[in-house]
C-alpha positions as CSV (number, residue, x, y, z in Angstrom):
1,X,-86.7,-45.8,-2.8
2,X,-85.1,-46.9,-6.0
3,X,-85.3,-43.5,-7.4
4,X,-84.0,-42.1,-4.4
5,X,-81.4,-44.9,-4.0
6,X,-80.5,-44.1,-7.7
7,X,-80.3,-40.4,-7.0
8,X,-78.2,-41.1,-4.0
9,X,-75.8,-43.4,-6.0
10,X,-75.6,-40.8,-8.8
11,X,-74.6,-38.1,-6.2
12,X,-72.1,-40.3,-4.6
13,X,-70.6,-41.1,-8.0
14,X,-70.4,-37.5,-8.8
15,X,-68.4,-36.8,-5.6
16,X,-66.1,-39.7,-6.2
17,X,-65.5,-38.5,-9.7
18,X,-64.6,-35.1,-8.5
19,X,-62.1,-36.4,-6.0
20,X,-60.6,-38.6,-8.7
21,X,-60.3,-35.6,-11.0
22,X,-58.5,-33.6,-8.2
23,X,-56.2,-36.5,-7.3
24,X,-55.4,-36.9,-11.0
25,X,-54.5,-33.3,-11.4
26,X,-52.2,-33.4,-8.2
27,X,-50.4,-36.4,-9.5
28,X,-49.9,-34.7,-12.8
29,X,-48.3,-31.5,-11.0
30,X,-44.9,-32.6,-12.0
31,X,-41.9,-30.4,-11.5
32,X,-40.4,-29.6,-14.9
33,X,-37.7,-27.3,-14.0
34,X,-35.6,-26.1,-11.0
35,X,-33.0,-23.3,-10.9
36,X,-30.8,-21.6,-8.4
37,X,-28.1,-19.1,-8.6
38,X,-25.9,-17.2,-6.1
39,X,-26.2,-13.3,-5.8
40,X,-22.4,-13.3,-6.5
41,X,-20.3,-16.0,-7.8
42,X,-17.0,-14.7,-6.4
43,X,-17.2,-12.6,-3.1
44,X,-14.1,-10.7,-2.1
45,X,-14.4,-8.3,0.8
46,X,-15.0,-8.1,4.6
47,X,-16.5,-11.2,6.3
48,X,-18.6,-12.7,7.4
49,X,-20.1,-12.8,3.9
50,X,-23.8,-13.2,3.3
51,X,-24.5,-15.0,-0.1
52,X,-28.2,-15.0,-1.2
53,X,-29.3,-17.6,-3.5
54,X,-32.3,-17.1,-5.7
55,X,-34.2,-19.7,-7.9
56,X,-37.5,-20.9,-9.3
57,X,-39.5,-24.2,-9.3
58,X,-41.8,-24.7,-12.2
59,X,-44.6,-27.3,-12.5
60,X,-47.0,-28.2,-15.3
61,X,-50.3,-28.4,-13.3
62,X,-51.8,-27.2,-10.0
63,X,-50.7,-28.9,-6.8
64,X,-48.3,-28.7,-3.9
65,X,-44.4,-29.1,-4.1
66,X,-42.2,-30.0,-1.1
67,X,-38.5,-29.1,-1.3
68,X,-35.4,-28.5,0.7
69,X,-32.1,-26.6,0.3
70,X,-29.0,-28.6,0.4
71,X,-25.5,-27.5,0.2
72,X,-21.7,-28.5,-0.2
73,X,-20.9,-28.8,3.5
74,X,-23.4,-31.5,4.0
75,X,-26.0,-29.4,5.6
76,X,-29.7,-29.6,4.6
77,X,-32.9,-27.9,5.9
78,X,-34.3,-29.3,9.0
79,X,-37.8,-28.4,8.0
80,X,-39.5,-29.3,4.5
81,X,-40.7,-26.1,2.6
82,X,-43.8,-26.3,0.5
83,X,-45.1,-24.3,-2.4
84,X,-48.9,-24.4,-3.5
85,X,-49.6,-23.9,-7.2
86,X,-53.1,-23.1,-8.4
87,X,-52.1,-23.5,-11.9
88,X,-49.1,-24.4,-14.0
89,X,-46.2,-22.1,-13.9
90,X,-43.2,-20.9,-11.8
91,X,-42.6,-19.7,-8.4
92,X,-39.5,-18.0,-6.9
93,X,-37.6,-19.3,-3.9
94,X,-34.6,-18.0,-2.1
95,X,-32.2,-18.7,0.9
96,X,-28.9,-17.3,2.1
97,X,-25.7,-18.6,3.6
98,X,-23.6,-16.4,6.0
99,X,-20.1,-17.7,6.3
100,X,-16.3,-16.7,6.3
101,X,-14.1,-15.0,8.7
102,X,-10.6,-15.5,10.1
103,X,-11.1,-19.2,10.6
104,X,-12.5,-19.7,7.1
105,X,-11.1,-16.9,5.0
106,X,-11.5,-18.7,1.7
107,X,-14.3,-21.2,0.6
108,X,-15.6,-22.8,-2.6
109,X,-18.9,-24.3,-2.3
110,X,-22.5,-24.6,-3.7
111,X,-26.1,-24.7,-2.7
112,X,-29.0,-26.5,-4.5
113,X,-32.7,-27.2,-4.3
114,X,-33.9,-30.9,-3.8
115,X,-37.5,-31.8,-4.5
116,X,-38.8,-34.1,-1.7
117,X,-39.8,-37.5,-2.8
118,X,-38.2,-37.3,-6.1
119,X,-34.7,-37.5,-7.5
120,X,-35.1,-34.1,-8.8
121,X,-32.3,-31.5,-7.8
122,X,-31.3,-28.2,-9.3
123,X,-27.8,-27.7,-10.7
124,X,-25.4,-26.7,-8.0
125,X,-25.3,-22.8,-7.6
126,X,-21.6,-22.6,-7.2
127,X,-19.9,-19.7,-5.5
128,X,-16.5,-18.7,-3.9
129,X,-15.6,-16.4,-1.1
130,X,-12.3,-14.7,-0.4
131,X,-12.4,-12.9,3.0
132,X,-10.1,-10.0,3.4
133,X,-8.1,-9.6,6.5
134,X,-9.2,-7.2,9.2
135,X,-8.4,-3.7,7.9
136,X,-5.4,-2.1,9.6
137,X,-4.4,-5.3,11.3
138,X,-0.6,-5.7,11.8
139,X,1.7,-8.3,13.3
140,X,5.5,-8.0,13.8
141,X,8.1,-10.7,14.7
142,X,11.7,-10.9,15.5
143,X,14.1,-13.5,14.3
144,X,16.6,-12.8,17.0
145,X,16.4,-11.8,20.6
146,X,19.1,-9.2,20.4
147,X,18.0,-5.6,19.4
148,X,15.7,-7.0,16.8
149,X,13.1,-8.0,19.4
150,X,13.0,-4.3,20.4
151,X,12.8,-3.2,16.7
152,X,9.8,-5.5,16.0
153,X,8.0,-3.9,19.1
154,X,9.0,-0.3,18.1
155,X,7.7,-0.7,14.7
156,X,4.3,-1.4,16.2
157,X,4.3,0.6,19.4
158,X,7.2,2.9,19.4
159,X,8.5,1.3,22.5
160,X,11.2,-1.2,23.2
161,X,10.5,-4.3,25.3
162,X,11.3,-2.6,28.5
163,X,8.4,-0.2,27.6
164,X,10.7,2.9,27.1
165,X,9.4,5.2,24.3
166,X,12.2,4.9,21.6
167,X,10.4,5.8,18.3
168,X,8.2,8.7,17.8
169,X,6.6,7.3,14.6
170,X,5.1,3.8,14.5
171,X,2.0,1.9,13.3
172,X,-1.0,4.2,13.7
173,X,-2.5,3.9,17.2
174,X,-5.9,3.0,15.9
175,X,-4.6,-0.2,14.2
176,X,-5.0,-3.7,15.7
177,X,-1.4,-4.6,16.5
178,X,0.3,-7.7,17.9
179,X,4.0,-8.5,18.6
180,X,4.0,-12.3,17.9
181,X,6.6,-15.0,18.8
182,X,7.7,-13.4,22.1
183,X,8.8,-16.1,24.4
184,X,8.9,-18.8,21.7
185,X,11.7,-20.7,19.9
186,X,12.1,-22.4,16.5
187,X,9.4,-20.3,14.8
188,X,10.1,-21.0,11.1
189,X,7.0,-23.1,10.7
190,X,4.9,-20.0,11.3
191,X,6.4,-18.6,8.2
192,X,6.0,-21.7,6.0
193,X,3.0,-22.6,3.9
194,X,1.6,-26.1,4.0
195,X,1.9,-26.3,0.1
196,X,5.6,-26.0,0.5
197,X,6.2,-27.7,3.8
198,X,3.9,-30.2,5.5
199,X,4.6,-28.7,8.9
200,X,3.9,-25.3,7.7
201,X,1.6,-23.2,10.1
202,X,1.6,-19.6,8.6
203,X,-2.2,-19.4,9.1
204,X,-2.1,-20.2,12.8
205,X,-4.7,-17.9,14.4
206,X,-2.2,-16.4,16.9
207,X,1.3,-16.7,15.4
208,X,0.8,-17.2,11.7
209,X,2.3,-14.4,9.6
210,X,-0.2,-15.0,6.7
211,X,-3.2,-13.7,8.7
212,X,-3.0,-9.8,9.1
213,X,-3.0,-7.1,6.6
214,X,0.7,-6.2,7.3
215,X,3.4,-8.3,8.6
216,X,6.9,-6.8,9.6
217,X,10.0,-8.9,10.4
218,X,13.2,-7.7,12.0
219,X,16.2,-10.1,12.2
220,X,19.3,-11.5,10.7
221,X,19.4,-12.7,7.1
222,X,21.2,-13.3,3.9
223,X,20.0,-13.9,0.3
224,X,18.3,-17.2,0.9
225,X,17.7,-17.4,4.7
226,X,16.5,-15.4,7.7
227,X,16.6,-16.5,11.4
228,X,13.6,-17.6,13.2
229,X,14.5,-17.9,16.8
230,X,16.6,-21.2,16.5
231,X,15.3,-22.4,13.1
232,X,15.5,-20.4,9.7
233,X,13.0,-19.4,7.1
234,X,13.4,-19.5,3.3
235,X,11.5,-17.9,0.5
236,X,11.1,-21.4,-1.0
237,X,9.1,-22.5,2.0
238,X,6.6,-19.5,1.9
239,X,3.4,-18.6,-0.1
240,X,2.2,-15.2,1.1
241,X,-1.4,-14.4,0.7
242,X,-2.4,-17.9,-0.1
243,X,-6.2,-17.6,0.2
244,X,-6.7,-21.3,-0.9
245,X,-4.8,-22.3,2.3
246,X,-6.3,-19.8,4.6
247,X,-3.9,-17.0,4.1
248,X,-4.9,-13.4,4.0
249,X,-1.7,-11.2,4.2
250,X,-1.5,-8.1,1.9
251,X,1.9,-6.6,2.7
252,X,5.0,-8.4,3.8
253,X,7.8,-6.1,5.0
254,X,11.2,-7.5,6.1
255,X,14.1,-5.7,7.7
256,X,17.1,-8.1,7.1
257,X,20.3,-8.1,5.2
258,X,20.2,-9.1,1.5
259,X,17.1,-11.3,1.8
260,X,15.7,-9.4,-1.2
261,X,19.1,-9.2,-2.9
262,X,18.9,-8.4,-6.7
263,X,21.7,-7.7,-9.2
264,X,25.4,-8.3,-9.4
265,X,27.6,-8.6,-6.3
266,X,29.5,-5.3,-6.3
267,X,32.8,-5.3,-4.5
268,X,34.5,-2.1,-3.6
269,X,36.8,-1.2,-0.6
270,X,37.0,-4.8,0.4
271,X,33.3,-5.3,0.9
272,X,30.8,-7.0,-1.5
273,X,27.1,-6.2,-1.7
274,X,24.2,-6.2,-4.0
275,X,23.8,-2.5,-4.4
276,X,23.0,-2.2,-8.1
277,X,19.6,-3.9,-8.8
278,X,19.4,-1.9,-12.0
279,X,22.3,-3.9,-13.4
280,X,20.5,-7.3,-13.1
281,X,21.2,-9.1,-16.3
282,X,18.5,-11.8,-16.1
283,X,20.6,-14.7,-15.3
284,X,19.6,-17.5,-12.7
285,X,20.0,-16.7,-9.0
286,X,23.7,-17.2,-7.8
287,X,26.1,-15.5,-5.4
288,X,27.5,-13.4,-8.2
289,X,24.1,-12.3,-9.7
290,X,21.1,-12.3,-7.4
291,X,17.5,-12.7,-8.9
292,X,14.7,-11.6,-6.7
293,X,12.2,-12.5,-9.4
294,X,13.4,-16.2,-9.2
295,X,13.6,-16.4,-5.4
296,X,10.6,-14.4,-4.3
297,X,8.2,-14.8,-7.3
298,X,6.9,-18.2,-6.4
299,X,6.5,-17.0,-2.7
300,X,3.9,-14.3,-3.8
301,X,0.3,-15.5,-3.5
302,X,-2.2,-14.1,-6.0
303,X,-3.9,-12.1,-3.3
304,X,-0.7,-10.5,-1.8
305,X,-0.3,-6.9,-2.6
306,X,3.5,-6.5,-2.1
307,X,6.6,-7.9,-0.4
308,X,9.4,-5.5,0.6
309,X,12.9,-6.1,1.8
310,X,16.5,-5.0,1.3
311,X,19.1,-6.0,-1.4
312,X,22.0,-4.8,0.6
313,X,23.0,-4.8,4.2
314,X,20.3,-3.3,6.3
315,X,20.2,-1.4,9.6
316,X,17.2,-2.4,11.7
317,X,17.0,-0.3,14.8
318,X,14.4,2.0,16.3
319,X,15.6,4.9,14.1
320,X,15.0,2.9,11.0
321,X,11.4,1.9,11.8
322,X,10.8,5.4,13.0
323,X,11.9,6.6,9.6
324,X,9.6,4.3,7.8
325,X,6.6,5.6,9.6
326,X,7.8,9.1,9.4
327,X,7.7,8.9,5.6
328,X,4.3,7.5,5.8
329,X,2.8,9.8,8.5
330,X,4.5,13.0,8.0
331,X,5.8,13.1,4.4
332,X,2.8,11.6,2.5
333,X,4.9,8.8,1.1
334,X,3.0,5.9,-0.5
335,X,3.2,2.4,0.9
336,X,6.2,1.2,-1.1
337,X,7.9,4.6,-1.0
338,X,7.7,4.8,2.8
339,X,9.6,1.4,3.1
340,X,12.1,2.3,0.3
341,X,12.7,5.9,1.5
342,X,12.6,5.1,5.3
343,X,15.1,2.3,5.2
344,X,17.1,3.5,2.4
345,X,20.3,5.4,2.2
346,X,23.3,5.9,-0.1
347,X,24.5,2.4,0.9
348,X,21.1,0.7,1.8
349,X,18.9,-0.4,-1.0
350,X,15.4,-1.6,-0.3
351,X,13.2,-3.2,-2.9
352,X,9.5,-4.2,-3.3
353,X,8.0,-6.7,-5.6
354,X,4.5,-7.7,-6.6
355,X,2.4,-9.7,-9.0
356,X,0.3,-7.9,-11.6
357,X,-0.8,-7.6,-15.2
358,X,1.6,-6.0,-17.7
359,X,1.0,-2.3,-16.7
360,X,3.1,-1.8,-13.5
361,X,1.2,1.5,-12.8
362,X,-2.0,-0.6,-12.1
363,X,-0.2,-2.7,-9.4
364,X,-0.2,-2.3,-5.7
365,X,3.4,-0.8,-5.9
366,X,1.4,2.4,-6.5
367,X,-0.7,2.0,-3.4
368,X,-1.1,5.4,-1.8
369,X,-2.2,4.0,1.5
370,X,-2.8,0.6,3.0
371,X,-5.8,-1.4,2.2
372,X,-7.0,-4.8,3.1
373,X,-8.4,-5.5,-0.4
374,X,-6.8,-8.4,-2.3
375,X,-4.5,-7.8,-5.3
376,X,-6.9,-7.7,-8.3
377,X,-4.2,-6.2,-10.8
378,X,-3.5,-9.7,-12.4
379,X,-0.8,-12.3,-12.0
380,X,0.9,-12.6,-15.4
381,X,3.9,-10.4,-14.6
382,X,6.3,-9.8,-11.7
383,X,7.3,-6.2,-10.9
384,X,9.9,-4.5,-8.7
385,X,10.4,-0.9,-7.4
386,X,13.5,0.4,-5.9
387,X,15.8,3.5,-5.7
388,X,18.6,4.1,-8.0
389,X,21.9,5.8,-7.2
390,X,21.8,9.2,-5.5
391,X,23.0,12.3,-7.3
392,X,24.1,15.3,-5.1
393,X,24.4,18.9,-6.1
394,X,26.8,19.8,-3.4
395,X,28.8,17.4,-1.3
396,X,28.0,16.6,2.5
397,X,30.8,17.5,4.9
398,X,33.3,14.6,5.3
399,X,34.7,15.0,8.8
400,X,38.2,14.0,9.9
401,X,38.5,13.1,13.6
402,X,41.1,15.9,14.2
403,X,38.7,18.5,12.9
404,X,35.9,17.9,15.4
405,X,35.5,21.2,17.3
406,X,36.0,21.4,21.0
407,X,33.4,23.9,21.7
408,X,30.0,24.7,20.0
409,X,27.3,27.2,20.8
410,X,24.0,25.7,21.7
411,X,21.2,25.9,19.1
412,X,17.7,26.6,20.5
413,X,14.5,26.3,18.8
414,X,12.0,29.2,18.6
415,X,8.3,29.6,17.7
416,X,7.9,28.6,14.0
417,X,6.5,30.9,11.4
418,X,5.9,30.7,7.7
419,X,8.4,32.4,5.3
420,X,7.0,35.5,3.7
421,X,7.0,34.1,0.1
422,X,5.0,31.2,1.5
423,X,2.5,33.5,3.0
424,X,1.9,35.4,-0.1
425,X,1.1,32.2,-2.1
426,X,-1.2,30.7,0.6
427,X,-4.9,30.8,-0.1
428,X,-7.7,29.6,2.2
429,X,-10.9,28.1,0.8
430,X,-13.6,26.8,3.1
431,X,-11.1,26.5,5.9
432,X,-8.7,24.6,3.8
433,X,-5.2,26.0,3.1
434,X,-3.8,25.5,-0.3
435,X,-1.0,26.5,-2.6
436,X,-1.6,27.1,-6.2
437,X,1.2,26.5,-8.6
438,X,1.5,25.1,-12.1
439,X,4.4,22.9,-11.0
440,X,2.1,20.8,-8.8
441,X,0.2,18.0,-10.4
442,X,-3.3,19.3,-10.8
443,X,-2.2,22.9,-10.3
444,X,-2.5,23.1,-6.6
445,X,-1.7,21.3,-3.3
446,X,-3.6,21.0,0.0
447,X,-1.5,22.0,3.1
448,X,-1.2,20.1,6.4
449,X,0.6,21.6,9.3
450,X,2.3,20.3,12.5
451,X,1.9,23.2,14.9
452,X,4.6,21.9,17.4
453,X,7.4,21.9,15.0
454,X,6.1,24.2,12.2
455,X,6.5,21.4,9.7
456,X,4.4,21.6,6.6
457,X,3.3,19.0,4.0
458,X,1.8,19.7,0.6
459,X,-0.1,17.1,-1.4
460,X,-1.0,17.8,-5.0
461,X,-4.7,17.8,-6.0
462,X,-3.9,15.8,-9.3
463,X,-3.3,12.1,-9.7
464,X,0.0,10.9,-10.8
465,X,0.1,9.6,-14.4
466,X,2.6,7.7,-16.5
467,X,4.0,10.2,-19.0
468,X,5.0,9.2,-22.5
469,X,8.2,11.0,-22.2
470,X,10.3,11.3,-19.0
471,X,12.2,14.4,-18.0
472,X,15.8,13.7,-17.0
473,X,16.7,13.3,-13.4
474,X,18.5,16.7,-13.5
475,X,15.4,18.3,-14.9
476,X,13.1,16.7,-12.2
477,X,15.5,17.9,-9.5
478,X,15.9,21.4,-10.9
479,X,12.0,21.8,-11.2
480,X,11.5,20.7,-7.6
481,X,14.2,23.1,-6.3
482,X,12.6,25.9,-8.3
483,X,9.3,25.3,-6.7
484,X,10.5,25.2,-3.1
485,X,12.5,28.3,-3.8
486,X,9.4,30.1,-4.8
487,X,7.8,29.0,-1.6
488,X,10.6,30.6,0.4
489,X,11.9,27.3,1.8
490,X,15.5,27.7,0.8
491,X,18.1,30.1,2.5
492,X,21.5,30.4,3.7
493,X,21.1,27.2,5.8
494,X,20.5,25.1,2.6
495,X,22.9,22.1,2.5
496,X,23.1,19.2,0.3
497,X,20.5,18.7,-2.5
498,X,20.3,15.2,-3.6
499,X,18.0,13.1,-5.8
500,X,17.4,9.5,-6.6
501,X,15.3,7.9,-9.2
502,X,12.6,5.4,-8.3
503,X,13.3,2.5,-10.8
504,X,11.1,-0.2,-12.0
505,X,11.6,-3.7,-13.7
506,X,8.9,-5.9,-15.0
507,X,8.9,-9.4,-16.5
508,X,6.4,-11.9,-17.4
509,X,6.1,-14.9,-14.9
510,X,8.6,-17.4,-16.2
511,X,10.1,-14.9,-18.6
512,X,13.8,-14.4,-19.6
513,X,16.2,-11.5,-19.8
514,X,14.9,-10.3,-23.2
515,X,11.4,-10.0,-21.6
516,X,12.4,-7.5,-18.8
517,X,11.0,-4.1,-19.2
518,X,12.9,-1.3,-17.2
519,X,11.2,2.0,-16.3
520,X,11.0,4.9,-13.9
521,X,8.3,6.2,-11.5
522,X,10.0,9.6,-10.8
523,X,12.4,11.1,-8.5
524,X,12.8,11.8,-4.6
525,X,14.5,15.0,-4.2
526,X,15.9,15.8,-0.6
527,X,17.3,19.1,0.5
528,X,19.2,18.8,3.9
529,X,19.8,21.6,6.3
530,X,23.2,23.0,7.2
531,X,23.8,25.3,10.2
532,X,26.5,27.7,10.7
533,X,27.7,27.9,14.3
534,X,30.5,30.5,14.7
535,X,33.2,29.6,12.5
536,X,31.9,26.0,12.1
537,X,29.2,24.7,9.8
538,X,27.5,21.4,10.5
539,X,25.1,19.3,8.5
540,X,21.7,18.3,10.2
541,X,21.2,14.7,10.8
542,X,18.1,12.9,11.9
543,X,14.6,12.9,10.3
544,X,14.1,16.6,10.5
545,X,16.2,19.5,9.0
546,X,15.1,18.3,5.5
547,X,12.7,19.0,2.5
548,X,11.4,16.0,0.7
549,X,9.8,16.3,-2.8
550,X,8.3,13.5,-4.7
551,X,8.5,14.4,-8.5
552,X,6.7,12.4,-11.3
553,X,8.5,11.5,-14.4
554,X,6.8,14.4,-16.2
555,X,8.4,16.9,-13.6
556,X,5.1,17.6,-11.8
557,X,5.3,17.6,-8.0
558,X,3.2,15.0,-6.1
559,X,4.0,15.8,-2.5
560,X,6.5,18.3,-0.8
561,X,7.2,18.4,2.9
562,X,9.4,20.6,5.0
563,X,10.5,19.9,8.5
564,X,12.9,22.8,9.3
565,X,12.5,24.3,12.6
566,X,13.2,28.0,13.3
567,X,16.6,28.2,15.2
568,X,18.5,30.7,17.3
569,X,22.2,30.4,18.1
570,X,22.6,30.8,22.0
571,X,25.4,32.3,23.7
572,X,25.8,29.2,26.0
573,X,28.7,27.1,25.0
574,X,28.7,23.3,24.9
575,X,31.8,21.2,25.3
576,X,32.2,18.5,22.5
577,X,33.7,15.0,23.0
578,X,36.8,14.1,20.9
579,X,36.1,11.6,18.1
580,X,38.1,8.9,19.9
581,X,35.9,9.1,23.0
582,X,32.7,8.8,21.1
583,X,34.0,6.0,18.9
584,X,35.0,4.0,22.1
585,X,31.6,4.5,23.6
586,X,30.1,3.2,20.3
587,X,32.3,0.1,20.2
588,X,31.4,-0.7,23.9
589,X,27.8,-1.1,22.7
590,X,28.8,-3.9,20.3
591,X,28.3,-7.4,21.7
592,X,31.4,-8.5,19.8
593,X,33.5,-5.5,18.9
594,X,36.2,-7.6,17.3
595,X,33.8,-9.0,14.7
596,X,33.0,-5.5,13.4
597,X,34.6,-2.7,11.5
598,X,33.6,0.9,11.0
599,X,31.9,1.5,7.6
600,X,31.0,5.2,7.9
601,X,30.4,7.9,10.6
602,X,28.8,11.3,10.7
603,X,28.9,14.3,13.0
604,X,26.3,17.0,13.1
605,X,23.1,18.5,14.7
606,X,20.0,16.1,15.2
607,X,16.6,17.4,14.2
608,X,13.7,15.2,15.1
609,X,10.8,14.1,13.1
610,X,7.9,16.6,12.5
611,X,5.7,15.2,15.2
612,X,8.2,15.4,17.9
613,X,8.4,18.3,20.5
614,X,12.0,19.6,20.5
615,X,13.5,22.5,22.3
616,X,17.2,22.3,21.2
617,X,19.2,20.7,18.6
618,X,21.6,18.4,20.1
619,X,25.0,17.4,18.5
620,X,25.6,13.7,17.7
621,X,27.9,11.1,16.3
622,X,26.5,8.4,14.2
623,X,28.6,5.2,13.5
624,X,27.8,2.5,11.1
625,X,29.4,-0.8,11.9
626,X,29.5,-3.8,9.5
627,X,31.0,-7.4,10.0
628,X,34.6,-7.8,9.2
629,X,33.7,-11.1,7.5
630,X,30.7,-11.0,5.3
631,X,30.2,-14.8,5.5
632,X,29.3,-14.1,9.2
633,X,26.5,-11.9,8.3
634,X,23.9,-14.2,10.0
635,X,25.9,-13.9,13.3
636,X,27.0,-10.2,13.1
637,X,24.4,-8.0,11.3
638,X,25.2,-4.4,10.9
639,X,24.8,-2.0,13.8
640,X,24.1,1.7,13.7
641,X,25.0,3.5,16.8
642,X,24.2,7.1,17.9
643,X,26.4,8.8,20.6
644,X,25.8,12.2,22.1
645,X,28.6,14.6,21.2
646,X,28.3,16.7,24.3
647,X,31.0,16.3,26.9
648,X,29.4,16.3,30.4
């Protein structure tokens, strides 16, 4: 019994010893290291974003470790996780966090591992997300309920507020588009950022202007103010593309008088305007010398790609927004050039501004098309792009009222066809039509057609580069004209040939006049049509009847488009209104005729944009009215009125 008892006691002691040994090992399975890191420290793109966190837990002995994930928003795991270690070493762990969207476009946070029952916690795995706006999302707003409410709607949909089709070109139908602020008053707070104005609400989900990819405004303005349906907006109250405050805007477009004024006040003919941005002298913003860098630089958030407006008086009607989208849709213009060319004229000077590094060619001012990606080109400099003065090879007709003809023959349109010279140069490779010529950047250009109008568009195969040496504007224009002549695009109906340089200016943020670098992007060459009708010759107005060529500073052609319908002079006569009758019609369309004076007028045929079905070229008068008192610009913005010239 003793022996037996002794043996039993020995066995029990052995078991107890083994258990004590295991317990000792478990207690010694101390966590010696915990790591965690995000898959990406800075996420920028479409949301929601999924951030994966990977890490390790290291122990010095076998055992079981319990842990949870905790994060910056206060959330923690609801269930404890466990790892079993058979020996000392490390094991991998991971988790993910899906977040971000319109309601949370920007976020800085962290996630960490916490060992249960201890004070051990991994270093915070810090990360940041910056959500892009919905691709091809656009909002438009009006600052006044006169014709500008129609203009905002026409920009998006090509229709006025009465649902009449008024503009053939508008924001692409596939885009997500909203006309905001309809029926509202006192909307300035929807333009204002909370960092500038405590009541700012520019990130409002429905009416904030800092949420879509593209925002467009139409309304009354001056260099420091624009109307907002009863209140006023100011650059000093805005911060566009402010991701830290929930803003996501990429492109800000504004059609208002002088809100982007830059350069000296130029006075001629009794009118004063800011029509020479190239003569900016670097001084502080004032009525005599406007400084768009000073006024708009602080309003540009780091993620905004560009803001565009007008330095001079601006005409903001259906025809003007139609022209912007015609440039983009039918002429291959880049984003900035579509705005500048579409709104611009010999008297209207649009301008675009952006942030970026020192090289302007790397900034969004060179965007070929719209993108919802943030501006990643830097923020050390401010850059502007605008059109210089127009040079013409032969003058346009300047009509006098007494010279308007009483009778003209109708001009009909016939089935379009390619000129013989164009046909001989055309090649087709894998069903793609091309023109090969050394004058195109890359030596060739791909052809696109509009079968309805016969309009053609050529885009060079090569990418534009910034040349070391720039050709003169005259050389650029002559090279462009020589190319289109080889293509058979010029004939007896060739009218005014004009060119304008695209000019740039750059300066470091907070820089001075001495720091401004001026440059050129190239030239836009336009050839307008002129039609002979009996013993009369008329210029062609409208978006058609023109050839547009974009030429780089090295003389290489980037794009060339021709909207030049084939015509036939009919035998049917058309009676023409006297100038005085047409002028009176136009005056009657002004809400306050006594407040306006005539700035310019034109008479000619009207050819529509490339994508418009047209059977005949009508004859029209165009009248440009400006306020008699420039100080009353906010009350009486410019008007551009078209009147049919046919007497019925």
